[in-house]
VODREN-972843 format. One record per residue (C-alpha): residue number from 1; residue in three letters; x, z, y. Coordinates in nm, 2 decimals. Last residue first. Example, Ala and Ser with C-alpha at 12.3 -4.5 7.8 and 13.67 -1.06 7.14 Angstrom:
! residues 2
<2 'Ser' <1.37 0.71 -0.11>> <1 'Ala' <1.23 0.78 -0.45>> 
This chain:
! residues 537
<537 'Ala' <-0.83 -0.91 -1.67>> <536 'Arg' <-0.59 -1.01 -1.95>> <535 'Ala' <-0.87 -1.22 -2.14>> <534 'Ala' <-0.91 -1.40 -1.82>> <533 'Ile' <-0.57 -1.54 -1.85>> <532 'Ala' <-0.62 -1.65 -2.20>> <531 'Ala' <-0.96 -1.80 -2.12>> <530 'Ala' <-0.81 -1.99 -1.83>> <529 'Asp' <-0.55 -2.17 -2.04>> <528 'Val' <-0.46 -2.41 -1.76>> <527 'Ala' <-0.46 -2.77 -1.87>> <526 'Arg' <-0.76 -2.87 -1.68>> <525 'Pro' <-0.64 -2.77 -1.33>> <524 'Leu' <-0.78 -2.45 -1.16>> <523 'Ala' <-1.03 -2.45 -0.87>> <522 'Gly' <-1.13 -2.10 -0.94>> <521 'Tyr' <-1.04 -1.92 -0.62>> <520 'Leu' <-1.06 -2.11 -0.28>> <519 'Ala' <-0.77 -2.23 -0.13>> <518 'Gly' <-0.42 -2.03 -0.08>> <517 'Asp' <-0.17 -2.25 -0.18>> <516 'Tyr' <-0.38 -2.55 -0.29>> <515 'Ala' <-0.10 -2.69 -0.52>> <514 'Asp' <-0.07 -3.05 -0.48>> <513 'Gly' <0.31 -3.03 -0.46>> <512 'Ser' <0.33 -2.77 -0.75>> <511 'Leu' <0.38 -2.38 -0.65>> <510 'Arg' <0.07 -2.21 -0.62>> <509 'Thr' <-0.19 -2.36 -0.88>> <508 'Ala' <0.04 -2.52 -1.12>> <507 'Cys' <0.32 -2.27 -1.10>> <506 'Phe' <0.08 -1.98 -1.13>> <505 'Ala' <-0.11 -2.14 -1.43>> <504 'Asp' <0.23 -2.19 -1.61>> <503 'Ala' <0.34 -1.84 -1.56>> <502 'Val' <0.00 -1.70 -1.67>> <501 'Ala' <-0.04 -1.90 -1.98>> <500 'His' <0.34 -1.86 -2.08>> <499 'Pro' <0.30 -1.50 -2.07>> <498 'Ala' <0.47 -1.32 -1.77>> <497 'His' <0.82 -1.20 -1.74>> <496 'Arg' <1.07 -1.46 -1.63>> <495 'Val' <0.82 -1.73 -1.52>> <494 'Leu' <0.63 -1.46 -1.35>> <493 'Leu' <0.89 -1.32 -1.16>> <492 'Ala' <1.02 -1.65 -1.03>> <491 'Gly' <0.66 -1.76 -0.94>> <490 'Gln' <0.63 -1.43 -0.71>> <489 'Leu' <0.97 -1.49 -0.55>> <488 'Thr' <0.88 -1.84 -0.45>> <487 'Leu' <0.54 -1.75 -0.35>> <486 'Ala' <0.66 -1.48 -0.11>> <485 'Leu' <0.96 -1.70 0.01>> <484 'Ala' <0.73 -1.98 0.10>> <483 'Gly' <0.49 -1.73 0.28>> <482 'Val' <0.76 -1.59 0.48>> <481 'Leu' <0.90 -1.95 0.59>> <480 'Arg' <0.58 -2.08 0.69>> <479 'Arg' <0.49 -1.74 0.88>> <478 'Ala' <0.84 -1.80 1.07>> <477 'Thr' <0.76 -2.16 1.17>> <476 'Ala' <0.65 -2.09 1.53>> <475 'Asp' <0.89 -1.80 1.59>> <474 'Pro' <1.22 -2.02 1.49>> <473 'Gln' <1.26 -2.14 1.86>> <472 'Pro' <1.64 -2.23 1.87>> <471 'Asp' <1.59 -2.36 1.48>> <470 'Ser' <1.90 -2.37 1.28>> <469 'Ala' <1.79 -2.06 1.07>> <468 'Val' <1.45 -2.20 1.05>> <467 'Glu' <1.59 -2.54 0.90>> <466 'Arg' <1.82 -2.34 0.65>> <465 'Ala' <1.53 -2.13 0.54>> <464 'Leu' <1.31 -2.44 0.48>> <463 'Glu' <1.58 -2.61 0.27>> <462 'Arg' <1.61 -2.30 0.06>> <461 'Thr' <1.24 -2.29 0.02>> <460 'Arg' <1.23 -2.63 -0.10>> <459 'Arg' <1.49 -2.59 -0.32>> <458 'Ile' <1.32 -2.29 -0.49>> <457 'Arg' <0.98 -2.47 -0.49>> <456 'Ala' <1.15 -2.77 -0.68>> <455 'Asp' <1.29 -2.53 -0.94>> <454 'Leu' <0.96 -2.37 -0.97>> <453 'Arg' <0.79 -2.68 -1.05>> <452 'Ser' <1.07 -2.79 -1.31>> <451 'Asp' <1.00 -2.48 -1.51>> <450 'Val' <1.27 -2.29 -1.70>> <449 'Gly' <1.58 -2.42 -1.53>> <448 'Ala' <1.59 -2.14 -1.25>> <447 'Ala' <1.43 -1.78 -1.33>> <446 'Arg' <1.75 -1.62 -1.22>> <445 'Ala' <1.75 -1.80 -0.92>> <444 'Val' <1.47 -1.61 -0.78>> <443 'Glu' <1.68 -1.29 -0.77>> <442 'Ala' <2.00 -1.46 -0.65>> <441 'Asp' <1.80 -1.60 -0.35>> <440 'Phe' <1.69 -1.26 -0.26>> <439 'Ala' <2.04 -1.11 -0.28>> <438 'Ala' <2.18 -1.41 -0.06>> <437 'Leu' <1.89 -1.36 0.19>> <436 'Ser' <1.96 -0.98 0.20>> <435 'Asp' <2.34 -1.03 0.23>> <434 'Gly' <2.30 -1.26 0.52>> <433 'Asp' <2.21 -0.96 0.75>> <432 'Arg' <2.14 -1.01 1.11>> <431 'Ser' <1.96 -1.36 1.14>> <430 'Leu' <1.79 -1.32 0.81>> <429 'Val' <1.68 -0.96 0.87>> <428 'Arg' <1.55 -1.06 1.22>> <427 'Leu' <1.36 -1.36 1.09>> <426 'Val' <1.17 -1.12 0.86>> <425 'Asp' <1.10 -0.86 1.11>> <424 'Leu' <0.94 -1.17 1.31>> <423 'Ala' <0.72 -1.25 1.01>> <422 'Ile' <0.63 -0.87 0.98>> <421 'Val' <0.54 -0.85 1.34>> <420 'Asn' <0.33 -1.17 1.33>> <419 'Gly' <0.13 -1.05 1.02>> <418 'Ser' <0.04 -0.69 1.11>> <417 'Gly' <0.29 -0.44 1.12>> <416 'Glu' <0.27 -0.09 0.95>> <415 'Trp' <-0.09 -0.12 0.89>> <414 'Val' <-0.26 -0.43 0.96>> <413 'Ala' <-0.23 -0.63 0.64>> <412 'Met' <-0.29 -0.32 0.44>> <411 'Val' <-0.60 -0.24 0.65>> <410 'Pro' <-0.75 -0.57 0.57>> <409 'Gln' <-0.83 -0.45 0.19>> <408 'Glu' <-1.06 -0.18 0.28>> <407 'Arg' <-1.37 -0.34 0.40>> <406 'Tyr' <-1.39 -0.57 0.06>> <405 'Arg' <-1.33 -0.26 -0.12>> <404 'Met' <-1.60 -0.07 0.00>> <403 'Ala' <-1.84 -0.37 -0.09>> <402 'Leu' <-1.64 -0.40 -0.41>> <401 'Pro' <-1.75 -0.04 -0.54>> <400 'Phe' <-2.09 -0.09 -0.64>> <399 'Ser' <-2.41 0.09 -0.51>> <398 'Glu' <-2.31 -0.05 -0.16>> <397 'Thr' <-2.47 -0.36 -0.21>> <396 'Tyr' <-2.30 -0.69 -0.20>> <395 'Gly' <-2.16 -0.70 -0.52>> <394 'Asn' <-2.49 -0.63 -0.67>> <393 'Gly' <-2.64 -0.96 -0.51>> <392 'Gly' <-2.37 -1.17 -0.71>> <391 'Leu' <-2.13 -0.99 -0.89>> <390 'Cys' <-1.87 -1.26 -0.92>> <389 'Glu' <-1.92 -1.28 -0.51>> <388 'Leu' <-1.76 -0.96 -0.50>> <387 'Ala' <-1.47 -1.09 -0.67>> <386 'Glu' <-1.44 -1.37 -0.45>> <385 'Tyr' <-1.45 -1.12 -0.14>> <384 'Ala' <-1.19 -0.91 -0.29>> <383 'His' <-0.96 -1.18 -0.31>> <382 'Gly' <-1.02 -1.32 0.03>> <381 'Pro' <-0.94 -0.97 0.16>> <380 'Gly' <-0.61 -0.91 -0.04>> <379 'Arg' <-0.42 -1.21 0.02>> <378 'Lys' <-0.30 -1.12 0.34>> <377 'Cys' <-0.15 -0.80 0.19>> <376 'Ile' <0.02 -0.98 -0.08>> <375 'Trp' <0.18 -1.22 0.18>> <374 'Tyr' <0.32 -1.00 0.45>> <373 'Lys' <0.41 -0.69 0.25>> <372 'Ser' <0.57 -0.91 0.00>> <371 'Val' <0.81 -1.07 0.26>> <370 'Ala' <0.87 -0.74 0.41>> <369 'Thr' <0.96 -0.56 0.09>> <368 'Ala' <1.15 -0.88 -0.02>> <367 'Leu' <1.39 -0.88 0.27>> <366 'Arg' <1.53 -0.52 0.26>> <365 'Arg' <1.48 -0.49 -0.11>> <364 'Phe' <1.70 -0.77 -0.20>> <363 'Ala' <1.99 -0.58 0.02>> <362 'Ile' <1.92 -0.28 -0.14>> <361 'Glu' <1.95 -0.46 -0.47>> <360 'Glu' <2.26 -0.61 -0.41>> <359 'Asp' <2.42 -0.27 -0.28>> <358 'Ser' <2.30 -0.13 -0.62>> <357 'Ala' <2.00 0.08 -0.67>> <356 'Asp' <2.05 0.37 -0.89>> <355 'Asp' <1.85 0.58 -0.66>> <354 'Asp' <1.54 0.38 -0.73>> <353 'His' <1.41 0.16 -0.46>> <352 'Ala' <1.47 -0.17 -0.64>> <351 'Arg' <1.24 -0.05 -0.92>> <350 'Ala' <0.97 -0.01 -0.68>> <349 'Leu' <1.01 -0.38 -0.56>> <348 'Arg' <0.99 -0.52 -0.91>> <347 'Leu' <0.68 -0.31 -0.95>> <346 'Ala' <0.50 -0.46 -0.66>> <345 'Thr' <0.63 -0.82 -0.73>> <344 'Ala' <0.49 -0.80 -1.08>> <343 'Thr' <0.16 -0.65 -0.97>> <342 'Ala' <0.10 -0.90 -0.70>> <341 'Ala' <0.18 -1.19 -0.94>> <340 'Glu' <-0.05 -1.05 -1.20>> <339 'Thr' <-0.33 -0.97 -0.95>> <338 'Glu' <-0.32 -1.32 -0.82>> <337 'Leu' <-0.34 -1.46 -1.16>> <336 'Gln' <-0.64 -1.22 -1.24>> <335 'Leu' <-0.84 -1.37 -0.96>> <334 'Asp' <-0.75 -1.72 -1.09>> <333 'Ala' <-0.87 -1.61 -1.43>> <332 'Val' <-1.19 -1.45 -1.30>> <331 'Val' <-1.26 -1.79 -1.11>> <330 'Ala' <-1.19 -2.00 -1.41>> <329 'Thr' <-1.38 -1.83 -1.66>> <328 'Met' <-1.68 -1.83 -1.43>> <327 'Ala' <-1.67 -2.20 -1.40>> <326 'Pro' <-1.60 -2.23 -1.77>> <325 'Gln' <-1.90 -2.01 -1.90>> <324 'Asp' <-1.76 -1.79 -2.14>> <323 'Ile' <-1.73 -1.50 -1.90>> <322 'Leu' <-2.09 -1.54 -1.78>> <321 'Ala' <-2.23 -1.45 -2.13>> <320 'Arg' <-2.42 -1.73 -2.30>> <319 'Gly' <-2.78 -1.86 -2.30>> <318 'Phe' <-2.84 -1.99 -1.93>> <317 'Ala' <-2.70 -1.65 -1.78>> <316 'Ser' <-2.55 -1.34 -1.97>> <315 'Arg' <-2.42 -1.04 -1.82>> <314 'His' <-2.15 -0.80 -1.97>> <313 'Arg' <-1.84 -0.99 -1.99>> <312 'Ala' <-1.89 -1.15 -1.61>> <311 'His' <-1.98 -0.78 -1.49>> <310 'Trp' <-1.65 -0.64 -1.64>> <309 'Ala' <-1.44 -0.93 -1.53>> <308 'Ala' <-1.56 -0.90 -1.17>> <307 'Glu' <-1.51 -0.51 -1.16>> <306 'Ala' <-1.17 -0.57 -1.33>> <305 'Thr' <-1.03 -0.82 -1.06>> <304 'Ala' <-1.17 -0.63 -0.77>> <303 'Gln' <-1.00 -0.30 -0.90>> <302 'Arg' <-0.69 -0.49 -0.98>> <301 'Met' <-0.70 -0.65 -0.65>> <300 'Gly' <-0.73 -0.33 -0.46>> <299 'Ala' <-0.45 -0.16 -0.65>> <298 'Thr' <-0.24 -0.47 -0.55>> <297 'Ser' <-0.33 -0.41 -0.19>> <296 'Gly' <-0.24 -0.05 -0.23>> <295 'Leu' <0.11 -0.10 -0.37>> <294 'Val' <0.20 -0.38 -0.12>> <293 'Cys' <0.11 -0.12 0.14>> <292 'Asp' <0.30 0.13 -0.03>> <291 'Leu' <0.60 -0.09 0.01>> <290 'Arg' <0.53 -0.09 0.38>> <289 'Thr' <0.50 0.28 0.39>> <288 'Arg' <0.86 0.29 0.22>> <287 'Ala' <1.02 0.06 0.50>> <286 'Val' <0.84 0.25 0.78>> <285 'Met' <0.99 0.59 0.67>> <284 'Asp' <1.32 0.44 0.65>> <283 'Ile' <1.27 0.29 0.99>> <282 'Ile' <1.19 0.64 1.15>> <281 'Thr' <1.57 0.73 1.24>> <280 'Arg' <1.66 0.37 1.37>> <279 'Val' <1.33 0.38 1.58>> <278 'Gly' <1.42 0.70 1.71>> <277 'Arg' <1.77 0.63 1.80>> <276 'Gly' <1.79 0.73 2.18>> <275 'Glu' <1.84 1.08 2.09>> <274 'Glu' <2.00 1.16 1.77>> <273 'Gly' <1.85 1.23 1.43>> <272 'Val' <1.52 1.44 1.41>> <271 'Leu' <1.46 1.64 1.71>> <270 'Thr' <1.24 1.95 1.66>> <269 'Thr' <0.87 1.95 1.81>> <268 'Val' <0.66 2.22 2.02>> <267 'Ala' <0.35 2.04 2.17>> <266 'Asp' <0.37 2.10 2.56>> <265 'Glu' <0.02 1.91 2.56>> <264 'Tyr' <0.02 1.63 2.30>> <263 'Glu' <-0.27 1.40 2.31>> <262 'Val' <-0.42 1.24 1.98>> <261 'Glu' <-0.63 0.94 1.90>> <260 'Ser' <-0.76 0.96 1.54>> <259 'Ser' <-0.76 0.80 1.19>> <258 'Ala' <-0.95 1.00 0.92>> <257 'Asn' <-0.95 0.88 0.56>> <256 'Ala' <-1.26 0.86 0.36>> <255 'Arg' <-1.36 0.54 0.57>> <254 'Asn' <-1.06 0.34 0.50>> <253 'Gly' <-1.29 0.06 0.62>> <252 'Leu' <-1.39 -0.14 0.93>> <251 'Lys' <-1.30 0.18 1.14>> <250 'Asp' <-1.48 0.42 1.38>> <249 'Lys' <-1.16 0.60 1.50>> <248 'Leu' <-1.20 0.96 1.51>> <247 'Arg' <-1.17 1.11 1.89>> <246 'Arg' <-0.95 1.32 2.13>> <245 'Ile' <-0.77 1.53 1.87>> <244 'Arg' <-0.53 1.76 2.06>> <243 'Ile' <-0.21 1.86 1.93>> <242 'Gly' <-0.04 2.14 2.13>> <241 'Asn' <0.07 2.34 1.82>> <240 'Arg' <-0.20 2.59 1.66>> <239 'Ser' <-0.08 2.95 1.61>> <238 'Gly' <0.05 3.06 1.28>> <237 'Asp' <0.36 3.23 1.42>> <236 'Asp' <0.58 2.97 1.30>> <235 'Leu' <0.39 2.70 1.47>> <234 'Thr' <0.11 2.50 1.34>> <233 'Arg' <0.04 2.11 1.33>> <232 'Pro' <0.43 2.05 1.30>> <231 'Leu' <0.59 1.76 1.50>> <230 'Leu' <0.92 1.63 1.37>> <229 'Phe' <1.06 1.41 1.63>> <228 'Cys' <1.23 1.07 1.66>> <227 'Ser' <1.38 0.94 1.98>> <226 'Leu' <1.34 0.69 2.25>> <225 'Gly' <1.59 0.74 2.52>> <224 'Gly' <1.86 0.99 2.59>> <223 'Pro' <1.65 1.21 2.82>> <222 'Ala' <1.39 1.20 2.55>> <221 'Gln' <1.11 0.94 2.53>> <220 'Ala' <0.88 0.99 2.22>> <219 'Leu' <0.83 0.89 1.87>> <218 'Val' <0.66 1.07 1.60>> <217 'Leu' <0.73 1.22 1.26>> <216 'Phe' <0.43 1.44 1.15>> <215 'Ala' <0.35 1.78 1.01>> <214 'Asp' <0.09 1.96 0.81>> <213 'Ser' <-0.15 1.66 0.79>> <212 'Met' <-0.48 1.71 0.93>> <211 'Pro' <-0.45 1.41 1.16>> <210 'Ala' <-0.46 1.18 0.86>> <209 'Ser' <-0.40 0.87 1.08>> <208 'Cys' <-0.24 0.90 1.43>> <207 'Phe' <-0.33 0.58 1.62>> <206 'Trp' <-0.35 0.56 2.00>> <205 'Lys' <-0.07 0.82 2.04>> <204 'His' <-0.06 1.03 2.35>> <203 'Gly' <0.16 1.22 2.61>> <202 'Asn' <0.35 1.55 2.64>> <201 'Leu' <0.60 1.66 2.38>> <200 'Leu' <0.80 1.98 2.43>> <199 'Tyr' <1.15 1.97 2.29>> <198 'Arg' <1.35 2.17 2.03>> <197 'Gly' <1.73 2.12 1.90>> <196 'Glu' <1.82 2.47 2.00>> <195 'Gly' <1.69 2.44 2.36>> <194 'Ile' <1.41 2.33 2.54>> <193 'Pro' <1.42 1.96 2.58>> <192 'Thr' <1.16 1.77 2.74>> <191 'Ala' <1.01 1.50 2.52>> <190 'Thr' <0.80 1.24 2.70>> <189 'Thr' <0.53 1.01 2.58>> <188 'Thr' <0.55 0.67 2.75>> <187 'Asn' <0.60 0.45 2.48>> <186 'Ser' <0.72 0.09 2.56>> <185 'Arg' <1.01 0.09 2.29>> <184 'Val' <0.71 0.11 2.06>> <183 'Asp' <0.61 -0.24 2.09>> <182 'Ser' <0.39 -0.23 1.79>> <181 'Gly' <0.10 -0.09 2.02>> <180 'Gly' <0.24 -0.09 2.35>> <179 'Gln' <-0.04 0.03 2.62>> <178 'Lys' <-0.24 0.25 2.38>> <177 'Glu' <0.04 0.41 2.21>> <176 'Thr' <0.20 0.36 1.86>> <175 'Met' <0.44 0.59 1.68>> <174 'Ala' <0.24 0.86 1.48>> <173 'Met' <0.33 0.94 1.15>> <172 'Gly' <0.18 1.18 0.88>> <171 'Phe' <0.32 1.43 0.63>> <170 'Leu' <0.15 1.66 0.36>> <169 'Ala' <0.30 2.00 0.29>> <168 'Ser' <0.33 2.26 0.01>> <167 'Arg' <0.43 2.62 0.02>> <166 'Lys' <0.21 2.72 0.30>> <165 'Asp' <0.31 2.99 0.54>> <164 'Ala' <0.27 2.79 0.87>> <163 'Gly' <-0.09 2.72 0.81>> <162 'Leu' <-0.36 2.47 0.80>> <161 'Ala' <-0.59 2.46 0.52>> <160 'Pro' <-0.62 2.18 0.26>> <159 'Asp' <-0.39 2.30 0.01>> <158 'Tyr' <-0.25 2.07 -0.26>> <157 'Ser' <0.00 2.19 -0.50>> <156 'Thr' <0.27 1.92 -0.64>> <155 'Ser' <0.53 2.03 -0.42>> <154 'Leu' <0.80 1.78 -0.32>> <153 'Thr' <0.68 1.79 0.05>> <152 'Arg' <0.74 2.16 0.07>> <151 'Ala' <1.10 2.15 -0.05>> <150 'Leu' <1.15 1.88 0.22>> <149 'Trp' <1.01 2.07 0.47>> <148 'Ala' <1.25 2.37 0.42>> <147 'Thr' <1.55 2.13 0.35>> <146 'Glu' <1.51 1.93 0.67>> <145 'Gly' <1.88 1.82 0.65>> <144 'His' <1.88 1.49 0.83>> <143 'Gln' <1.93 1.23 0.57>> <142 'Gln' <1.68 1.41 0.31>> <141 'Leu' <1.40 1.47 0.58>> <140 'Val' <1.42 1.09 0.63>> <139 'Pro' <1.44 0.99 0.29>> <138 'Val' <1.13 1.22 0.23>> <137 'Val' <0.90 1.08 0.49>> <136 'Ala' <0.79 0.77 0.27>> <135 'His' <0.62 0.96 0.00>> <134 'Thr' <0.45 1.20 0.25>> <133 'Met' <0.33 0.88 0.43>> <132 'Ser' <0.20 0.72 0.10>> <131 'Val' <0.00 1.03 0.01>> <130 'Pro' <-0.14 1.06 0.36>> <129 'Cys' <-0.26 0.70 0.35>> <128 'Ala' <-0.36 0.71 -0.03>> <127 'His' <-0.65 0.93 0.03>> <126 'Gly' <-0.85 0.63 0.16>> <125 'Pro' <-0.81 0.40 -0.14>> <124 'Glu' <-1.03 0.55 -0.41>> <123 'Val' <-1.05 0.38 -0.75>> <122 'Gln' <-0.74 0.15 -0.73>> <121 'Ala' <-0.58 0.37 -0.51>> <120 'Tyr' <-0.53 0.65 -0.79>> <119 'Leu' <-0.42 0.39 -1.03>> <118 'Met' <-0.19 0.24 -0.76>> <117 'Phe' <-0.01 0.57 -0.69>> <116 'Ala' <0.04 0.66 -1.06>> <115 'Ala' <0.19 0.32 -1.12>> <114 'Ala' <0.41 0.34 -0.81>> <113 'Arg' <0.54 0.68 -0.93>> <112 'Ala' <0.62 0.55 -1.27>> <111 'Val' <0.82 0.26 -1.09>> <110 'Asn' <0.98 0.49 -0.84>> <109 'Ala' <1.14 0.68 -1.11>> <108 'Gly' <1.23 0.37 -1.32>> <107 'Pro' <1.60 0.47 -1.35>> <106 'Met' <1.60 0.88 -1.29>> <105 'Pro' <1.53 1.04 -0.96>> <104 'Glu' <1.28 1.31 -1.11>> <103 'Val' <1.16 1.51 -0.82>> <102 'Tyr' <1.22 1.19 -0.58>> <101 'Ala' <1.00 0.97 -0.76>> <100 'Gly' <0.73 1.23 -0.80>> <99 'Thr' <0.68 1.25 -0.40>> <98 'His' <0.32 1.11 -0.33>> <97 'Ala' <0.17 1.01 -0.68>> <96 'Gly' <0.31 1.33 -0.82>> <95 'Asp' <0.03 1.40 -1.06>> <94 'Ala' <-0.07 1.72 -0.89>> <93 'Val' <-0.07 1.51 -0.57>> <92 'Ala' <-0.31 1.28 -0.67>> <91 'Ala' <-0.54 1.53 -0.83>> <90 'Gly' <-0.54 1.72 -0.51>> <89 'Ile' <-0.62 1.39 -0.31>> <88 'Ile' <-0.92 1.33 -0.53>> <87 'Arg' <-1.05 1.70 -0.53>> <86 'His' <-1.00 1.72 -0.16>> <85 'Tyr' <-1.20 1.38 -0.08>> <84 'Ser' <-1.48 1.50 -0.31>> <83 'Asp' <-1.47 1.82 -0.10>> <82 'Asp' <-1.61 1.64 0.22>> <81 'Tyr' <-1.36 1.63 0.48>> <80 'Glu' <-1.36 1.85 0.80>> <79 'Val' <-1.11 1.75 1.07>> <78 'Glu' <-0.97 2.01 1.29>> <77 'Asp' <-0.89 2.06 1.68>> <76 'Ile' <-0.92 2.42 1.68>> <75 'Arg' <-1.00 2.49 2.04>> <74 'His' <-1.17 2.84 2.06>> <73 'Gly' <-1.56 2.80 2.19>> <72 'Tyr' <-1.70 3.08 1.98>> <71 'Arg' <-1.84 2.83 1.75>> <70 'Asp' <-1.51 2.65 1.68>> <69 'His' <-1.38 2.38 1.89>> <68 'Thr' <-1.25 2.02 1.85>> <67 'His' <-1.44 1.96 1.51>> <66 'Leu' <-1.41 1.61 1.40>> <65 'Glu' <-1.62 1.50 1.10>> <64 'Pro' <-1.45 1.30 0.80>> <63 'Glu' <-1.69 1.06 0.62>> <62 'Arg' <-1.94 1.14 0.35>> <61 'Arg' <-2.00 0.77 0.22>> <60 'Asn' <-1.62 0.70 0.15>> <59 'Ala' <-1.55 1.05 -0.01>> <58 'His' <-1.90 1.01 -0.19>> <57 'Glu' <-1.80 0.70 -0.36>> <56 'Ala' <-1.46 0.82 -0.46>> <55 'Asp' <-1.61 1.15 -0.58>> <54 'Arg' <-1.86 0.95 -0.80>> <53 'Gln' <-1.56 0.75 -0.95>> <52 'Phe' <-1.37 1.06 -1.03>> <51 'Ser' <-1.69 1.21 -1.21>> <50 'Ala' <-1.77 0.89 -1.42>> <49 'Thr' <-1.40 0.91 -1.54>> <48 'Gly' <-1.15 0.63 -1.50>> <47 'Val' <-0.93 0.80 -1.27>> <46 'Arg' <-0.88 1.06 -1.51>> <45 'Gln' <-0.82 0.85 -1.81>> <44 'Gly' <-0.55 0.63 -1.60>> <43 'Thr' <-0.39 0.95 -1.49>> <42 'Leu' <-0.36 1.08 -1.85>> <41 'His' <-0.24 0.72 -1.96>> <40 'Leu' <0.01 0.75 -1.70>> <39 'Arg' <0.15 1.08 -1.82>> <38 'His' <0.19 0.93 -2.16>> <37 'His' <0.36 0.62 -2.03>> <36 'Ala' <0.62 0.78 -1.79>> <35 'Trp' <0.93 0.75 -2.04>> <34 'Thr' <0.86 0.37 -2.04>> <33 'Ala' <0.97 0.36 -1.69>> <32 'Asp' <1.27 0.13 -1.72>> <31 'His' <1.14 -0.17 -1.52>> <30 'Arg' <1.00 -0.38 -1.80>> <29 'Glu' <0.80 -0.11 -1.97>> <28 'Val' <0.63 -0.02 -1.64>> <27 'Gly' <0.57 -0.39 -1.59>> <26 'Glu' <0.40 -0.44 -1.92>> <25 'Val' <0.19 -0.15 -1.87>> <24 'Leu' <0.07 -0.27 -1.53>> <23 'Ala' <0.00 -0.64 -1.64>> <22 'Thr' <-0.20 -0.50 -1.96>> <21 'Asn' <-0.42 -0.28 -1.72>> <20 'Ile' <-0.64 -0.17 -2.02>> <19 'Ala' <-0.40 0.12 -2.10>> <18 'Tyr' <-0.37 0.24 -1.73>> <17 'Glu' <-0.74 0.24 -1.65>> <16 'Asp' <-0.81 0.46 -1.97>> <15 'Leu' <-1.19 0.40 -1.95>> <14 'Asp' <-1.47 0.68 -1.91>> <13 'Thr' <-1.66 0.44 -1.65>> <12 'Arg' <-1.77 0.07 -1.60>> <11 'Pro' <-2.13 0.16 -1.59>> <10 'Pro' <-2.33 -0.08 -1.83>> <9 'Pro' <-2.37 -0.43 -1.73>> <8 'Gln' <-2.72 -0.54 -1.66>> <7 'Asn' <-2.88 -0.79 -1.91>> <6 'Val' <-3.19 -0.55 -1.95>> <5 'Val' <-3.36 -0.29 -1.79>> <4 'Asp' <-3.69 -0.21 -1.95>> <3 'His' <-4.01 -0.19 -1.74>> <2 'Pro' <-4.22 0.10 -1.59>> <1 'Met' <-4.56 -0.01 -1.47>> 
């Protein structure tokens, strides 16, 4: 017989996801992007609709499909996406979540763009990959005079079809090969010059994400060494370039986005930068995509925390709402603490990428972006799991979004350098660039004298940095240092800017001598104002 459904949360839809994300709104205001409030409210309302969330679900269930040939046998190498994916990425591009910071390069421009990017990635993360790569390629195009491609990337129109006459463009990148992975200097793909700055590429890439992008930056071995090239999908006459998609990767998560293995057969490319300086040329793109890894992980944390808090507020057990039961209050509060710290860090980094950044800001971001990418992205999967558990059995089903999020979060830690790669990059920055550590230290020192626990952590981190610097084999302790730097930065930002309840709880749980530093969520000290923190979730 039919029965009434009671004590189940209502759908979490038709909300302004920007307005209800208190930490995000505060960060936008703090970092000079108040001028973007109106448009961010519109974005928040858009991604909060039931239809947008339905598109997000469909895009991850109706996965991209590779078509190597058309029905007549012609080679086409196309990936077909569900219409829901095109609606999502089209909306993100229209809102400037890809290159909006470059169109209006005023103070706070990267903060506004970061907020828009996170709002979209909070609900559907797969499309964020090509959006991020398009954002990240702009500095490279600017530096090397690629004005025609630059104009296309700045467009807010989206056209999924391939063609040389398009007025807009999305970019991808392809660096790694099967024999080397992160060791890109072992690449074997060759680039043969054919005149007028053009080369023919032959070889392969083990990972090429978003293969339907209009163009890619790729690395290949030219006569002068490893070099960077701009590789269009279609040639000027409209014909397809020599890019062969061999297969799509069957991934743990990131299902809405296609990632592929590709081979190049006399693919026509243009040299970007100088021969032999490919890594140096493409590194600006890598740095920006690492920033977006931080943004993407933070967006995932926000979704996870918001879903957990929504469930806890609308479901009762043992005579009262879950959120009012101290054990659940503590878990939601701890999830929110992690989200607050990530949000504060992400927006601080975004502000440091604005055009008005001083030399000190640029030095700060060189170190802080890698440090934050390491820590925040690694915190994502465990955070998603804990939030999933708050929903009980519902959380473990595909009918709710946290199963998707749990699978999604690890990609941010893997993409653009997994843990050891990032930790070693931090060591290289510290050994070659004393200005970066000085700028980082100056940033955290601004919070000194307010909380004794933070002060003690700053001292310990400085000591650890000196120990690592004098260690003849620092690799073994690199991860410890990077984690210490990340927590110190997060603590400093929250002590300076967050409500007292948030800053106090972070210092008590992450910075104190007996802090758990990554233990299970919800084990908060009694003195923590868990209810006040959970209210911000």
